N, C-alpha and C positions, 0 to 999 in steps of 0.2 A: 333648568333645561337650556335656557338661553346662554347662560355662562359656560356650560359644557360645550355648546356648539361654537362659541367664540374661541374656547381653548383649542378645539379641533381645527378650526380655521387657522389659528396661529401656528399650530404644529405643521399643518400642510404648507403654510407660507414659508416657514423656516426650512422645511424639507425641499421645497422648490428652489429656494435661494441657494441651498447647498448644491443642488443639482446643476444650477446655472454657472457655478464657479469654474467648471472645467470645459465650458463650451468654447469651441473655436468658430469664429464668425468671419466669413469672407465679406469685406466691404469693397464694393466696386464703385469707382468714382473718377471723374475728370476734374471736378472742382476741389481744390486743395482745402479751402476754408471749411466747406461742409464735411469733407472727409475727416479732417482733424477733429471737428466737433463730435462726429459719430464715434470715432476711435476713443476719444476721451470719455464719452458716455458709456461705452462698452467697458472701459477700464473701471469706472466707478461701479458698474454692475458685477465686477469680478470675472469678466469674460475676456478671452484672448482675441485680439483683432489681427486679421491678415488683410492686406490691401492689394487690390488689383487695379491697375490703370495702364493707360497707353503712353503716358508722358514720363520719360525717365528723369525729367527735371522736377518732378513732383516734390514739394516740400514735405508733404505728409509722410512720405516713405521714410524720412529721417526721424520720425517721432519715436521716442523710447517706448511708446505704447503700441507700436506697430511691430508685430512679431516677425513678419516677412512681407516683402513687396514682390508681387508677381507681375511681370510685363505682359500686357494684353495686346493683341492685334487691334490696332485702331479701328478696324472695320466692324468690330463687335458693337460699336456705339451707333452705327448707321444702318437704317433699314436696308435690306432685309436681315440685318444682324448675322451676316455670314460667319459661320464657325463659332458663334457664341456658345451654343449648347455644348459642343465638344470641349472647348477651352475651359468652361466653368466646371463641367463634370470631371474632367481630368484633374483640374486643380483641386477640387474638393476631395477626390480620392487620394491624391498624393499628400495633401496637407491635413487630412483628417477633419475636414470642415463639417460642422453640424448644421449651419444655416448660412444662407447668402442674402445680402441686402444691397440696395443701391443707395448711395448718399446724395446723389444729385439727379437732375431731370434726365440727362441722357442715359444714365444707368437704370433709373426707374422705368423709363420707357422701354428699354431693351428687355429688362427682366419681365415686365408685364406681358410682352409679346412672346417670350420663350419659356416662361417658368413651367408651363404644363409639360414641356418636353425634357426638363431636367430630371434625371433618373436617380441621382445619388444624394440629393440634399433638399431640405425644406427652404422656403423663401419667406422673407419678411412680408407682412400683409401688403397686398398690391391691388390697386384699382385696375380696371380693364383699360386697354388702350383707348377706347372710345371715351371713357370717363376722364382719363388723363388729358386727352386733347381738348375736351370741352372746358375743363377747369383751368388748364394752363394757357390756352389761347384767350387773350384778354377780350377780344371781340366776341367770340363764342360765349364766354362766361357772362359778359354783360347782357347778351341776348337771352341767355338762360335765366338770369336774375329777373329780367323784365317779364318773361313768360311765367315765372313763379310769383309775380307781383311782389318782389322783394326790393328794398330801397337801393337804388344805384344812381350815381350821378349821370346826367345826360351825356351820352357818348356817341361819337360819330367816327366812322371808319373812312379815312381819306385815302383814295387810291391814285389820284393824279394831282398835278399842280393846279389844274383848272378847278378841281373840287375844293382845293385849298382856299380859293377866293370866295367860295360860296358856303362856308361853314355856318350852319344855322344856330350858332351858339355865341354868347357874348364873352369877350375877354374879361379877365384873365382865364386861360385854359391850361390844362396839363396835357402835354404830349408824351406818348410812350410807344415803343415798338410793340408789335402784336404778340410776340412770343419770347422776347429776351428776358434775362433774369438779373438780379442784383442791382436794380436801379439803373441799368445801362440805358442811356437815351431818354430818361425821364426828366422833364424840365417844365418849369412854369413859364408860360408865354404871356406877355402883357399886351401884345398887339399883333396885327397881321404882319408887321415888319419883323417882329421876333420870329414868327412862324416861317417866313421866307428865309431868314438867316439860318434858322435851324436846319433847313433842308440843304443848305450849301455845304455843310460839313460832310466830308467824304469818308463816311464809315457806315457800316451796316445798321447801326442803331439810329441813324438819321435818314434812312431811305424809306420811301413809300412802299407799301401801304403803312400808314401810321394811325394810331388812335388819338383822337382829340377829345378830352373829357372836361366837363364842367369842374372848375376849381371850387373846392369846399373849404372855406376857412374854418379852422378848428384844430382838434388834437388827434394825432394818429393813435389808433387802437389796434392791437393785434390779437387774434384768437388762434391758438395752436391746438390741434386736435389729433386724437387717434380714434378712428371710426371702425366699427365692426358691422359690415354690410348695412350701412346707412344709419347706424346708431353710434353717437359719440360715447366712448367709454372712458376717455381721459382727456383733460383739457387744461390749459392755462390761458389767462387773459392778461395782456400787458399794455401799458401806455407809456409814451415817451414824455418825460418832464422837460421843462424849459432849460433845466440845468444839464441836459444830455443823459440823465440817469433813466433807468428803466424801472417802472413800478408795476408790480404784479397785483392785480385787483380782482374783486368779484363784480361781475356786471351781468345781470340777468338778461338785459336787452341784447347785448352782444352774443351771449351764449344761445339765446333763443333763435337768433338769426342763423348761427352756425348749425344748430339742430335742423332747421328747415332746409338749409342747403344740402346737408349730408343725407337727410331723409329723401329729399326729392331726387337726388342724383344716385342714391344707393351707394355712396362712396365707401371704399374700404381701404384703410391705410392711414398714413399721416399726411397732414396738410396744415398750412398756415394761411389764414385769411387776413388781408390788410383791409382795415376799415377806418372811417374817420367820423368823429363826433362833431357835428355842425355847431359852431359856437352861436349861430343865430337862433336856433330853436332846440338844440340838444338832441336832435335826431341823429341816428347812426346810419351812415351810408356805406355800402360794401364796395370796395375799390377793385380788388383782384384776389386771386388765389394762387398759392404755390403748392401743388400737390406732391410735395417731397419735403425733405428736411429743410430747416431754415437757419438763418444766421444766429439767432438767439437761442438755439437749441440747448446749449449748456446752461444758460441763465434759467431756462425752464427747469432744468435738472436741479439747480441749486434752490429753486423755489419749492421743490418737493416732488416733481414729476419727471422721471427719466423716461422719455418717450421711446428711446431705443430699447430699453429693458422691457417696458410695457408691451411694445409691439412684438418682441420676441416671445413673451409670455402668451400673447394672443395667438401667434403662429403655432405655438406648441399646445394650444388648448389648456394652458395653465391658469391658475387663479391670478388675477391682476392685483397689484398692490393697491391698498386703500388710497383714495384720492387725498392728497395733501396740498393745501394752498397756504403757504407761509406768509403770503402778501409782503414779500420783501421788496425793498428798494435797492436795485442793483446799480452800483456805481462802477463804471468801467475803469479798472486800475490805471491804465495808461492815460486816459483823459484826466483823471483826478490828479495824477502826478504832474502832467503838463500844466494844468490849471494852477496848481499850488506853486509851481516854479514862476508862473506869471503873477503870483500874489493873490490868487483867488483860492481860499482854503475851504470854500463851501463843499466841494466834492469830497475832500478828506473828512469833513465833519459827517457826511452822509455814509461814509464807508461802513459796510456791513460785514458780518461774518462770512456771508456768501461771497462778497467781493474778495475777501482775504483768501478764502479757499480756492477761488478761481485763479487768483494771482499766483498762489502757491503751485497749483497744477500747471499753470503756464510756465512759470520759472523752472519747474522740475522737468521741463521738456526743452532743454537748452538749444539743441540744434535747430528745432523748428522756430524757436523764439529768435535766434540769430538770423535765420533766413527771412523771417517776417519783418524784422527791423530793417534789414538790407532792402527788401522790396519796398517798404514804405519810404525809406530815404530816397531810393531811386525814383519813385513816383513823384515825391515832393520836388526833387531836383528837376525832373522833366517838366512838371507844371510851371515851376518858376522860370525855367528857360523859355517855355512857350509864351508866358505872359510878357517876358522881356522883349521877345521878338515882335509882339503885337503892340 
C-alpha cells in the first residue's frame, strides 16, 4: 500500500515537472545580481524567464536565459506604485505570462501592495506589506525579536549626533543602515572615533538614523526559507568557512529559530536570515532578515533546493519537491582561480561538482559574464584610485 502511494506521488511529481517546462515567468527587478540568480534558477527548472525593469543599462537583460526584456516606468517601484497594475497586466497578456515574481526588495514590496488587483496572472508567494516592513527594517525586526524572546544582539537606534556620544554599548560595535541591502554601510567600529568618522562620509549609507549593534565574535550562519502562511516548507542552512567557501549544513538550533520567527510573524514567501554563532558560548544570535531572494540563491539550488521552482509550485498548489540537503561545500570559481594564481591551491582542492556546474552555467552566459568582469574591474580601479588619493 505504501509502495503504491509512493509510485503515485512519483507519477504526480513527474507530471507536474512536465507541466512546468512551458511556463513563462515575468521577473521584475532593479537589482541585477538578484535578477540573474532568479533567471538562472528558472532555467534550471525548465521555465522561460522574461525580465521587466526600469534601467536600460541592466546587465541581466543580456542574459541568454532572458527571453525578453520589458522596459518599465520607474514609478512602478515607488509607492503608490502608479500604473504598476496596468503595466504588468498588459505585459502578461502580450507575452503570455503564467506567473509574475519580484527578484529584489523594491519589486517584492510593489507586488505585495498590488497583487490582489492583478487580473491576468498569478504571483509568487508574497508576504503582506506590513510583514515585509517589519522584517526588512532592521530596527523593527530587532524589536520584534525581543518581543518574541528570541536571541538578538543588543541594538540601539541612533537618530542624532548627540545620541552618538551616549550609546549604552561597549565597543567594538557593528553599524548598519536601517533599511539598505547588500552590506551597504555595514562596518565594524572599534571606538567612538571610528563612529564619528563613519558619519563624515557623504552618502546615504552613512547618514542618521543608523543602527548600532553589539559585535558578536564567531561564524556567520545563514538560513534560507520558503514559508507557507507561517510554516517553513523548504530551507537550506549555510555557513562561511575561513577559506571563503560556503558550506551547507544541518543545524537544528538555527532551523528552530527560523521556525519561531516565521510562525510568530505568519510569514509567507522566501526569506534569508543572517545569524551568527557566538564563539564564546556557541549560542546563535539573529542579526537581520532579507524577506526576498538572496545572493547565494544559486548555491542553495546546487545544494538541492531550487527556491524559485519550489515557490512557483506553492503558488500553483502543486506538490513540492522532496527536501534534499546534499551538504555540499561550494567554492566560488572566481575566488578559487585568483587564489591559485597567487599560489594557494586550497580552493581548487575543495572544488566540487556543484562549483563546476555553476562555473559552466556562468561561462555559458558570456555577455553577462563580460559585463560583470568589466564592472568588477572598474570598481577595483576606482577603489585603488581613492586609496591613492588618501
